[in-house]
N, C-alpha and C positions, 0 to 999 in steps of 0.2 A: 414651351420653353420656361425653362425658370429663369426669373427676373433676382436673385439671390446673388447680391454683390461680395466681390470678392473681399477677402478679410485684409487689412491694413497688413502690410509685412513691416514687421519693426526689427529692428537690430537693436541690440543693447549691450556695449561695452563697458568692462571695467567690475568693481566691486566684486574683487577676488584679492587674494593675499596669500605670501608666504610666511611662517613666522620660523624666524631659528633662534632658539632659546639656549642659553649658557646656564644649566644649573649649578651651582656651587655648595658644596657638601663637606665643611671644613675641608683638608688637603686637598680633595680628591673635586673634580668636575666630570660633568658630562653634556652632551648638545643634545636637542631632538628639535624637527622638525617637524613644523603641519602647515596643510595646505588650507585655507577658509573660503566661504564664499558668503559676501553678505545679501547677495540678491535674491535669496530663496522666494521671501512672500511678495516681493514685487513682482517678480517671474509667475510666480502662481496668478497674483491679479491681472496680469497680461493674458494669460494662457486661458483664465475664467470668462474674460472679456471677448473672447474671440479671435486675436489677433494671432497671425502668425508671427512666432517669435523666432529669432534666431539670437544666441548668446554667444559673444566671443569675450573669452576673461582676459584680464590684463596678461597674463604671460603668454596669451596666444595672438597679439596684437601685431607681432614682426609677420606672422604666417598666414594671417587668417584675416584681416582687414582688409578693406577694399583700397584697390590702390588704381584703378582705373576706371572712367565714367562709366564703363559697361558693368562693371562689377557692382558698383554701388549704386547703381541705377534701379537692380533688384530689389531695393527698399524702397518703401515710402517715408518712413522716420529714422533715425539713427539718436539712441539717446547715448549718452557719456555718462559715465557715475565714477566718481573719484576715481579717477588713473591719470597721472600728468601727460604732458604735453611729450614730453622725450620718450615716452613708451610710442609714441608713432612718428616721432622724430628720426630717434636711433635706432633704426629697426636693423637687422641681425645685417644684412646689405652694406651698409654704410657702417657700422660703430666695430663689427668684426672683422670688415674685408675692405674698408675703403671703397665700396662700391657705390657710383650714382643709384640711387632709386626716387620714384615719385614722394611725394611730400606728400601724405597722407591726409594733413588737414588741408593742405590748398585742395585736394581731391574732394574732400567733404564741405570743404567753404564754396568751391565752385559748384557741387551737387544743389545747395540750398538755394544760391543762387537761382539755379535752373528750374527751382521751385520744392524740391526737397524739403522733409523738415528735419529740423535739429532741437534736441533737448540737452540742456547741460544741470546734472545735477549736482548739488553742493556736495562738500565732504573734503577730505584734509590734503586731498590732490586733485581739486576742481580749482577752477577759474584762477587766482594767483597761488594759494594755498599755502599749508604749513611753509615757515621760513620760506616764502615765496619759491615754490619748488615745482609746482603745477606751471606756471609761466605762460599759461593762456593768453594773458594780454600781449605777449610776444610772438603768436602763432599768425597764422591767417584767419583762425577763427574770430578773433578781435575785431575782426571788422563785420560780422555775420551775426555775431550774439547781440542781442537786445540791450546790454549794458557794459558799459565801462569795467574795466577792472583797476583795483591798486596795484602800484609801484610795489609793494611789502606785503607781509604776513597779511592775508584777511579775514583771519577767523574770528569771529565774535560768539566768545565762550559764555553759556548759561547756564551754568549748574544749578542755580534756582529756577531755572525754566522759563521760557518766555511763552505766551500766547499771541499768536499769529491774530492779525486785524485784516479782516477781510475789507478793501477799500472801493471795489467795483463788485459787485453781488451777482449783478445780472450777465457780466461776461459769459461768453460758452464755454471759456477755457475751463472754467469751474462746473460744468455741467448740473448746474442747478443743484450742488451741495451745501450743505448750510454755512453759514457764516460762524458757528463756535466751533472752532478746530481744539484739538487736543494740546496741552503744550510741546514744542521744541526743546533743546538743550544748546542749541548754536547753529551756525549758521557762516558763510562765507560774505561778506560786506562788500557790496557791491555799487555802481552809480549808474541808475537809470539813464541810458540815452534818450535824447528830446524827445524822439518819435515813439518812444516805445510806451506799455502801458501797464503802470504798477498794479497787479489787481490785488495783491495780498503783500503785507508788512509786517516786518518785526522790529520792535521800538524805532521805528518811521524809515530802516531800512528797507530795500525790496527784497521779498522773499519770492514772491512770484510774478515776473517781468515776462511780458509777451510782446512780439514786435514782427517785423518781417525784413527780409533781405533779398532783395532781387522780387524771384516771383515764389519763392522760399518763405514758411512760417519759422520762426524761432522762440526759443521759451528758455526764461534761465526760472529753475526752482533752487534757491541758492543755501536750502537745509539737504538734508539725506533722506535716502529714501527707505534706510536702516538704520541700526546702531550704531555708534553712540547717539547721535544727534536727535534721531527721531527714536524715540523710546517707545517700551511697548506700547504704552498709550495710543499713539500713532499707528503703530501698525495695526492695532487692533482696533481703529478705530470704523465703524460698520461703513465709513464713507471714503476709506483707505483707496479699496478698489474702482468708485464711480469717479474719483479723483483723477488718478492716475489715468483711466481709461479715456476722459474727458480729455487731460491735457495733451493724451499722445492723439486722440481723435481731433482735437483742433489742429496740432500740429500736421497732422497729415491731411488738412483742408475737407476733414469729412464734416466739421461743424460752422 
């Protein structure tokens, strides 16, 4: 009989976008549309770490994100990255047809309280977000995340670069990664809840905060997992894969 443990089942949501560009050339103009994804290195790192990964792109949330207890229980950890609360709250049934539909963020919050893992990664559409548009502080996730969110644009732009400072080097969420990290180019400012642990800081603000909600574990990583806040030096860091594998494993209660 094999005693091989099944891999953690990880649902990654977000990190995709569509650009609609207007080109002005003298009197004339034309438009181009491009679809892009930013999670390639991250998804590769998770796959290389042996996780069973499902990826839902931002525009697929309405049709694919779990909206029931049974469907979300298929996953051990949910990762949200750079996609705002409206994408979960204003799905097609409600926004286009004025139909009642389950609140997907409430489904997610209740999943965490029952024992699921949640990781929110920073970005322009994470936490409160650019111009306050991400709005997670006004959603059911506000009660389960390990941080409190600002009521206004929470971006801290550091074009000169900011080097993270590890405060709890022996915390298992770090997986033994070194205390010397590459620089980052920005993050979302949040306030740690009293019962959370701030493992890593940037300029005195939480960068990596962990905690629990009910029976589940929650992680806030307030910078990005991809450009532009996470520059090439961070993605090429030899410990990038190890760090994210440890974060996911800790959230899934395997560390």
